[in-house]
Backbone as a chain_set.jsonl record, in Angstrom:
{"seq": "MEDVLKDRILIILAILSCVFLFGTLSSCNNAMRQKAGRDKEMAARLQMEEKMNRFSQERSVLEEKVKAKEKEAEEAKAALEETKRILAQEQMANQGLKDELQKAAKLKEPPKR", "coords": {"N": [[0.521, -1.338, -0.029], [2.191, 1.032, 0.938], [3.488, 1.726, -1.121], [2.158, 1.999, -3.808], [1.421, 4.237, -2.796], [3.244, 6.15, -2.098], [4.475, 5.234, -4.796], [1.51, 7.167, -6.058], [2.085, 9.441, -5.002], [4.677, 10.65, -6.647], [4.043, 10.209, -9.032], [2.497, 12.306, -9.12], [3.434, 14.348, -8.311], [5.478, 14.555, -10.51], [3.462, 15.464, -12.539], [3.149, 17.621, -11.656], [5.759, 19.336, -11.695], [5.446, 18.799, -14.306], [3.635, 20.671, -15.642], [4.38, 23.133, -14.073], [6.495, 24.014, -15.624], [5.81, 23.889, -18.56], [4.465, 25.592, -17.03], [6.12, 27.395, -16.617], [8.105, 28.022, -19.343], [5.777, 28.896, -20.718], [5.685, 30.968, -19.721], [7.829, 32.128, -19.816], [8.105, 32.781, -23.385], [6.015, 34.078, -23.039], [6.719, 36.429, -22.222], [8.857, 37.12, -23.836], [7.551, 37.376, -26.404], [6.469, 39.904, -25.681], [8.719, 41.746, -25.004], [10.021, 41.74, -27.247], [7.566, 43.04, -29.623], [7.877, 45.749, -27.737], [10.243, 46.739, -27.69], [9.815, 47.148, -31.147], [8.034, 48.899, -30.951], [9.548, 51.013, -29.557], [11.905, 51.275, -31.604], [9.782, 52.372, -33.615], [8.804, 54.636, -31.686], [10.779, 56.325, -31.801], [11.778, 56.883, -34.423], [9.981, 58.095, -35.596], [10.629, 60.163, -33.772], [12.858, 60.884, -34.452], [12.037, 61.813, -36.895], [10.212, 63.915, -36.92], [11.627, 65.785, -35.224], [13.434, 65.891, -37.438], [12.012, 68.18, -39.305], [11.065, 69.528, -37.967], [13.403, 71.309, -37.822], [13.24, 71.867, -40.608], [11.108, 72.973, -40.661], [12.089, 75.176, -38.969], [13.801, 76.581, -40.725], [12.409, 77.304, -42.794], [10.459, 79.119, -42.095], [12.471, 80.893, -41.44], [12.669, 81.41, -44.134], [10.554, 82.953, -45.546], [10.19, 84.845, -43.616], [12.727, 86.201, -44.705], [11.691, 86.793, -46.662], [9.372, 88.098, -47.357], [10.1, 90.397, -45.849], [11.562, 91.973, -48.344], [9.747, 91.278, -49.98], [7.969, 93.57, -48.744], [9.651, 95.495, -48.461], [10.207, 96.456, -51.418], [7.945, 97.067, -52.163], [7.552, 99.182, -50.893], [9.968, 100.412, -52.796], [8.028, 100.755, -54.75], [6.208, 102.085, -53.888], [7.705, 105.187, -53.29], [8.577, 105.087, -56.165], [5.826, 105.371, -57.492], [5.269, 107.43, -56.243], [7.583, 108.977, -57.289], [6.701, 109.59, -60.16], [4.387, 110.353, -60.232], [4.928, 113.045, -59.672], [6.56, 113.559, -61.74], [4.997, 113.758, -63.65], [3.328, 115.995, -62.603], [4.958, 117.847, -62.848], [6.04, 118.098, -66.249], [3.298, 118.298, -66.854], [2.648, 121.075, -65.923], [4.788, 121.949, -67.612], [3.916, 121.387, -70.096], [1.814, 122.774, -70.325], [3.078, 125.475, -70.194], [4.388, 125.752, -73.063], [2.221, 125.341, -74.551], [1.084, 127.87, -73.715], [2.401, 129.661, -74.139], [3.261, 128.814, -76.811], [0.542, 130.337, -77.925], [1.592, 132.834, -77.551], [2.905, 133.134, -79.506], [1.843, 132.762, -81.995], [0.598, 134.466, -84.52], [-2.413, 136.516, -84.55], [-5.48, 135.619, -85.466], [-7.905, 137.108, -88.213]], "CA": [[-0.017, 0.329, -0.051], [2.748, 2.126, 0.773], [4.324, 1.833, -2.424], [1.062, 2.718, -4.53], [0.963, 6.013, -2.404], [4.428, 6.675, -2.737], [4.234, 5.706, -6.738], [1.021, 8.641, -6.274], [2.576, 10.8, -5.491], [5.555, 11.146, -7.713], [2.763, 10.6, -10.556], [1.185, 13.812, -8.916], [4.92, 15.374, -8.26], [5.73, 14.468, -12.22], [2.515, 16.466, -13.318], [3.255, 18.97, -10.961], [6.467, 19.203, -12.646], [5.257, 19.301, -16.247], [2.471, 21.892, -15.182], [5.065, 24.106, -13.576], [7.525, 23.758, -17.028], [4.717, 24.53, -19.253], [3.842, 26.582, -17.438], [7.128, 28.647, -17.274], [8.037, 27.686, -20.622], [4.591, 29.987, -21.356], [5.751, 32.684, -19.408], [8.761, 32.99, -20.66], [7.964, 32.781, -24.681], [5.213, 35.501, -23.56], [7.746, 37.434, -21.93], [9.715, 36.956, -25.088], [6.66, 37.969, -27.35], [6.363, 41.616, -25.49], [9.426, 42.358, -24.977], [9.876, 41.965, -28.401], [6.604, 44.267, -29.266], [8.248, 46.597, -26.397], [11.473, 46.789, -29.246], [9.089, 47.285, -31.949], [7.383, 50.052, -30.563], [10.77, 52.43, -29.032], [12.43, 51.471, -32.192], [9.409, 53.211, -34.08], [8.75, 56.593, -31.701], [12.424, 56.945, -32.11], [12.152, 57.149, -36.208], [9.05, 58.915, -35.482], [11.064, 61.361, -32.63], [13.93, 61.844, -35.206], [11.926, 62.628, -38.462], [9.817, 65.613, -35.395], [13.136, 67.32, -35.192], [14.264, 67.009, -38.912], [10.3, 68.508, -39.391], [11.138, 70.792, -36.622], [13.923, 72.123, -38.459], [12.827, 72.298, -41.85], [10.525, 74.385, -40.21], [12.68, 76.778, -38.381], [14.698, 77.263, -42.264], [11.611, 77.672, -44.097], [10.41, 80.559, -41.685], [13.421, 82.211, -41.739], [13.238, 82.394, -45.599], [9.748, 83.373, -45.081], [10.727, 86.191, -43.368], [13.57, 87.34, -45.339], [10.776, 87.038, -48.246], [8.2, 88.921, -46.152], [10.765, 91.626, -46.236], [12.082, 91.234, -49.389], [8.69, 92.536, -50.738], [7.742, 95.442, -48.651], [11.104, 96.611, -49.506], [9.793, 96.012, -52.618], [6.247, 97.458, -51.576], [8.086, 101.144, -50.349], [10.208, 101.084, -53.496], [6.822, 100.888, -55.516], [5.367, 103.418, -53.355], [8.402, 106.029, -54.002], [8.864, 105.126, -57.394], [4.123, 105.537, -57.936], [5.524, 109.035, -56.518], [8.227, 110.108, -58.014], [6.34, 108.988, -61.041], [3.115, 110.92, -60.087], [5.439, 114.399, -59.564], [7.253, 114.289, -62.907], [3.351, 113.898, -64.662], [3.364, 117.367, -62.693], [6.016, 118.801, -64.193], [5.72, 117.422, -67.578], [1.665, 118.744, -67.342], [2.831, 122.327, -66.639], [5.346, 122.379, -68.602], [3.235, 121.154, -71.27], [0.847, 124.36, -70.458], [2.956, 126.757, -70.637], [4.314, 125.781, -73.453], [0.967, 125.415, -75.25], [0.913, 129.413, -73.238], [3.999, 129.765, -75.577], [2.672, 128.446, -78.825], [-0.757, 131.147, -78.211], [1.472, 134.008, -77.732], [3.295, 133.131, -80.858], [0.614, 132.882, -83.197], [-0.241, 135.792, -85.119], [-3.955, 136.585, -84.275], [-6.646, 135.693, -86.591], [-8.732, 138.329, -88.167]], "C": [[0.897, 1.3, 0.161], [3.581, 2.539, -0.131], [3.053, 2.417, -3.458], [1.239, 3.991, -3.99], [2.237, 6.343, -2.467], [4.542, 6.79, -4.508], [3.527, 7.17, -7.413], [1.577, 9.597, -6.574], [3.731, 11.539, -5.937], [4.963, 10.369, -8.87], [2.233, 12.142, -10.519], [2.227, 14.488, -8.56], [5.271, 15.424, -10.29], [4.922, 15.425, -12.839], [2.424, 17.07, -13.088], [4.279, 19.323, -11.499], [6.357, 20.099, -13.961], [4.467, 19.819, -15.86], [3.185, 22.932, -14.905], [5.999, 24.156, -15.246], [7.212, 23.82, -17.859], [4.522, 25.44, -18.836], [4.615, 28.255, -17.528], [7.678, 28.439, -18.328], [6.986, 29.269, -21.929], [4.827, 31.1, -21.049], [6.547, 33.694, -20.036], [9.139, 33.242, -22.427], [6.969, 33.831, -24.138], [6.087, 36.47, -22.86], [8.657, 38.196, -22.657], [9.528, 37.408, -25.844], [6.806, 39.647, -27.018], [7.364, 41.886, -25.225], [10.147, 42.481, -26.129], [9.134, 43.61, -29.187], [7.282, 45.418, -28.456], [9.485, 47.503, -27.185], [11.281, 47.369, -30.286], [9.229, 48.332, -31.566], [8.43, 50.935, -29.913], [11.215, 52.3, -30.121], [11.439, 52.731, -33.243], [9.2, 54.755, -33.556], [10.2, 57.133, -31.906], [12.694, 57.464, -33.252], [11.151, 57.603, -35.824], [9.496, 60.451, -34.54], [11.739, 61.458, -34.062], [13.047, 61.992, -36.781], [10.787, 64.072, -37.704], [10.807, 66.008, -35.492], [13.446, 67.333, -36.451], [12.856, 68.466, -39.464], [10.711, 69.386, -38.81], [12.244, 71.927, -37.322], [13.869, 72.44, -39.699], [11.934, 73.509, -41.446], [10.888, 76.056, -40.283], [13.133, 77.325, -39.657], [13.597, 77.926, -42.904], [10.918, 79.176, -43.225], [10.513, 81.272, -41.515], [13.574, 82.246, -43.472], [11.439, 82.703, -46.06], [9.32, 85.054, -44.796], [10.97, 86.946, -44.552], [12.219, 87.323, -46.797], [10.044, 87.966, -48.177], [8.834, 89.893, -45.918], [11.742, 91.633, -47.384], [10.756, 91.931, -50.379], [7.813, 93.207, -49.66], [9.057, 96.121, -48.575], [10.871, 97.051, -50.993], [8.38, 96.843, -53.185], [6.152, 99.127, -51.404], [8.983, 101.4, -51.516], [9.481, 101.389, -54.268], [6.007, 101.765, -55.217], [6.336, 104.55, -53.763], [8.42, 106.312, -55.46], [7.46, 105.893, -57.828], [4.608, 107.34, -57.856], [6.138, 109.691, -56.79], [7.731, 110.38, -59.437], [5.243, 110.688, -60.988], [4.089, 112.796, -60.227], [5.867, 115.104, -61.328], [6.562, 114.074, -63.683], [2.664, 115.187, -63.921], [4.216, 117.785, -63.447], [6.035, 118.876, -65.484], [4.351, 118.428, -68.265], [2.117, 120.456, -67.006], [3.529, 122.968, -67.345], [4.962, 122.594, -70.265], [2.21, 122.512, -71.343], [1.227, 125.447, -70.731], [4.037, 125.977, -71.965], [2.84, 125.94, -74.984], [1.014, 127.82, -75.058], [2.425, 130.46, -74.41], [4.017, 130.352, -77.009], [1.34, 129.625, -78.945], [0.417, 131.957, -78.273], [2.623, 134.148, -78.747], [3.455, 133.607, -82.304], [0.453, 134.37, -83.311], [-1.901, 135.93, -85.124], [-4.679, 136.933, -85.319], [-7.715, 137.379, -86.767], [-9.86, 137.775, -88.643]], "O": [[0.662, 2.42, -0.292], [4.312, 3.525, -0.036], [3.277, 3.564, -3.846], [1.206, 4.926, -4.79], [2.277, 7.252, -3.296], [4.64, 7.77, -5.247], [3.939, 7.933, -8.287], [1.713, 10.334, -7.55], [3.885, 12.745, -5.743], [5.781, 9.907, -9.666], [1.775, 12.88, -11.392], [1.876, 15.661, -8.435], [5.211, 16.41, -11.024], [5.437, 16.22, -13.625], [1.694, 17.819, -13.737], [3.817, 20.09, -12.344], [6.748, 21.167, -14.431], [4.181, 18.932, -15.057], [2.758, 23.943, -15.462], [5.209, 24.806, -15.931], [8.153, 23.86, -18.651], [4.33, 26.408, -19.572], [4.312, 29.368, -17.959], [8.174, 29.564, -18.263], [7.182, 29.972, -22.92], [4.477, 32.12, -21.642], [6.478, 34.847, -20.461], [10.196, 33.767, -22.778], [7.006, 34.787, -24.912], [5.874, 37.609, -23.275], [9.134, 39.312, -22.449], [10.407, 37.993, -26.476], [7.158, 40.484, -27.85], [7.127, 43.062, -24.948], [10.998, 43.371, -26.119], [9.657, 44.717, -29.318], [6.821, 46.408, -29.023], [9.551, 48.732, -27.207], [12.16, 48.119, -30.71], [10.302, 48.926, -31.667], [7.846, 51.991, -29.67], [11.241, 53.478, -30.478], [11.987, 53.763, -33.633], [9.285, 55.771, -34.247], [10.532, 58.294, -32.142], [13.569, 58.316, -33.402], [11.681, 57.595, -34.713], [8.888, 61.52, -34.596], [11.131, 62.151, -34.878], [13.716, 62.327, -37.759], [10.819, 65.177, -38.246], [10.776, 67.046, -36.153], [13.758, 68.416, -36.946], [13.164, 69.559, -39.94], [10.666, 70.403, -39.502], [12.017, 73.136, -37.365], [14.528, 73.434, -40.002], [12.03, 74.68, -41.813], [10.584, 77.121, -40.82], [12.92, 78.526, -39.825], [13.755, 78.989, -43.506], [10.938, 80.247, -43.832], [9.781, 82.248, -41.354], [14.409, 82.949, -44.04], [11.286, 82.576, -47.275], [8.641, 85.937, -45.321], [10.302, 87.751, -45.201], [12.254, 88.074, -47.772], [10.077, 88.789, -49.091], [8.013, 90.764, -45.631], [12.859, 91.185, -47.127], [10.833, 92.82, -51.227], [6.649, 93.307, -50.049], [9.248, 97.334, -48.659], [11.444, 97.999, -51.529], [7.996, 97.095, -54.327], [5.267, 99.956, -51.619], [9.097, 102.616, -51.668], [9.844, 102.398, -54.873], [5.175, 102.251, -55.983], [5.881, 105.108, -54.762], [8.314, 107.434, -55.955], [7.613, 106.942, -58.454], [4.485, 108.21, -58.718], [5.9, 110.898, -56.774], [8.246, 111.342, -60.008], [5.428, 111.752, -61.578], [3.615, 113.613, -61.016], [5.707, 116.186, -61.892], [7.086, 114.076, -64.797], [1.588, 115.571, -64.379], [4.127, 118.049, -64.646], [6.049, 120.036, -65.895], [4.229, 118.996, -69.351], [1.889, 121.189, -67.969], [3.34, 124.111, -67.762], [5.335, 123.346, -71.166], [1.953, 123.112, -72.386], [0.565, 126.349, -71.246], [4.807, 125.35, -71.237], [2.81, 126.576, -76.038], [0.983, 128.697, -75.922], [2.909, 131.432, -74.991], [4.347, 131.275, -77.754], [1.047, 129.876, -80.114], [0.625, 131.998, -79.486], [3.245, 135.208, -78.816], [4.184, 134.175, -83.118], [0.242, 135.214, -82.441], [-2.499, 135.219, -85.931], [-4.695, 137.983, -85.962], [-8.06, 138.263, -85.984], [-10.873, 138.46, -88.783]]}, "num_chains": 1, "name": "protein.A"}
């Protein structure tokens, strides 16, 4: 009877050992999968962070270019306004000279009979 009891205990212990062994192997496999997933996620995050840094740098450069172009546009607009002002003055001067020329031409014309 004692041998039967010892055999049963031994079989139960062997079964429990197998269950624990499979549980341990399953846990290790699960941990490995989680680690691989975490590593992939970290790689993706690092890649996205690098892209974000690159885009931030490009954005800074483009903002500087935009500011430079805006400054150029303002300078060109100011130059255009100055040119328009000078043109208006020249046109007024030309109109005054034209009026004087017409007056002089009228004075030189003989009176009509």
